[in-house]
Every structure is written in C-alpha cells, then in structure tokens.
C-alpha positions as CSV (number, residue, x, y, z in Angstrom):
1,X,-8.6,8.3,0.4
2,X,-10.5,11.4,-0.8
3,X,-14.3,10.7,-0.4
4,X,-17.0,13.4,-0.4
5,X,-18.5,13.6,3.1
6,X,-21.4,15.6,4.6
7,X,-21.2,16.4,8.3
8,X,-24.0,17.9,10.5
9,X,-22.8,19.7,13.5
10,X,-25.6,20.6,16.0
11,X,-25.8,24.3,16.6
12,X,-23.2,25.2,13.9
13,X,-23.8,28.3,11.8
14,X,-23.8,26.1,8.7
15,X,-26.2,23.2,9.1
16,X,-24.3,20.8,6.7
17,X,-20.6,21.0,6.0
18,X,-19.6,19.4,2.8
19,X,-15.9,18.3,2.4
20,X,-13.5,15.7,1.1
21,X,-12.0,13.2,3.5
22,X,-8.2,13.2,3.5
23,X,-8.3,9.9,5.4
24,X,-11.0,7.5,6.5
25,X,-10.9,4.2,8.3
26,X,-13.2,2.0,10.4
27,X,-12.3,4.0,13.5
28,X,-12.0,7.6,12.2
29,X,-11.9,10.2,9.5
30,X,-10.0,13.4,8.8
31,X,-11.2,16.3,6.6
32,X,-10.7,20.0,6.0
33,X,-13.7,22.3,6.4
34,X,-14.7,25.9,7.0
35,X,-16.4,25.4,10.3
36,X,-16.0,26.7,13.8
37,X,-16.1,23.8,16.2
38,X,-14.3,22.6,19.3
39,X,-12.7,19.4,20.3
40,X,-15.2,17.0,21.8
41,X,-18.0,18.2,19.4
42,X,-20.2,15.4,18.1
43,X,-21.6,15.3,14.6
44,X,-23.5,13.1,12.2
45,X,-21.8,12.1,8.9
46,X,-22.7,10.5,5.6
47,X,-20.4,9.3,2.8
48,X,-20.3,6.6,0.2
49,X,-17.5,4.1,0.2
50,X,-16.3,3.8,-3.4
51,X,-16.1,0.6,-5.5
52,X,-12.2,0.8,-5.3
53,X,-12.5,0.2,-1.6
54,X,-15.5,-2.1,-1.4
55,X,-14.5,-4.2,-4.5
56,X,-18.2,-4.3,-5.5
57,X,-20.2,-1.1,-5.7
58,X,-20.5,2.2,-3.8
59,X,-21.8,1.5,-0.3
60,X,-23.5,4.3,1.7
61,X,-22.1,4.8,5.2
62,X,-23.6,7.0,7.9
63,X,-23.0,7.4,11.6
64,X,-21.8,9.6,14.5
65,X,-18.4,10.8,15.3
66,X,-16.6,13.0,17.9
67,X,-13.9,15.6,17.1
68,X,-10.7,14.5,18.8
69,X,-8.2,16.9,17.0
70,X,-8.3,20.2,15.2
71,X,-5.5,21.3,12.9
72,X,-5.3,24.9,12.0
73,X,-4.4,25.7,8.4
74,X,-3.7,28.9,6.5
75,X,-6.8,30.5,5.3
76,X,-10.3,29.7,6.6
77,X,-10.2,25.9,6.7
78,X,-9.5,23.8,9.7
79,X,-8.5,20.1,9.8
80,X,-11.0,18.0,11.6
81,X,-9.8,14.6,13.1
82,X,-12.7,12.6,14.4
83,X,-13.2,9.2,16.1
84,X,-16.2,7.3,14.7
85,X,-18.5,6.3,17.5
86,X,-21.1,4.5,15.5
87,X,-21.7,3.7,11.9
88,X,-24.1,1.9,9.6
89,X,-23.5,0.5,6.1
90,X,-26.1,0.5,3.4
91,X,-29.2,2.6,3.1
92,X,-31.0,3.4,6.3
C-alpha cells in the first residue's frame, strides 16, 4: 500500500526523508528514497494509516525501525526494507 512516510535518520545529510511506502505491515515497511544509509541503521518514522485500511478514519502511526535490507535501483533511489521495532497509534 502506498502511504506517505517521513523517516528521520540520525546523522544523515537530509534530516527528514519523505517517501511513499511500497509495502507496510505491523512488522515492517519498504520504501524508495534518495538517502545514503547502511543496513542496521535505525530511524524514526511517521505515517498515517488511511481509512481504507483502518475502516474508520486516518490514524497516525509513529515509531522506530531498523534497516534490514537495501535494494539498489537505477538512478539515485535505493529501496529501504525495515523492521519495525516499536510503534504507537494515534497522536502522541
């Protein structure tokens, strides 16, 4: 499911990476972004689960994740596969 996501990687050249998820589940997420990171990097993320998924209204979700896979792609984008370590639903 394509959902806008904001990811904050500590020490990255760009403080906040904005992307669209290609895939998201309770355990992980995958998105393409223009960012130089390595496997094992931790980051904070925020997104809003859409009404089509929640069957009510958009629900904010934030948490921390760890990069477990990088997928090189033509051009400047890289695929980021991450395992969600902790998340919170609703406004913090």
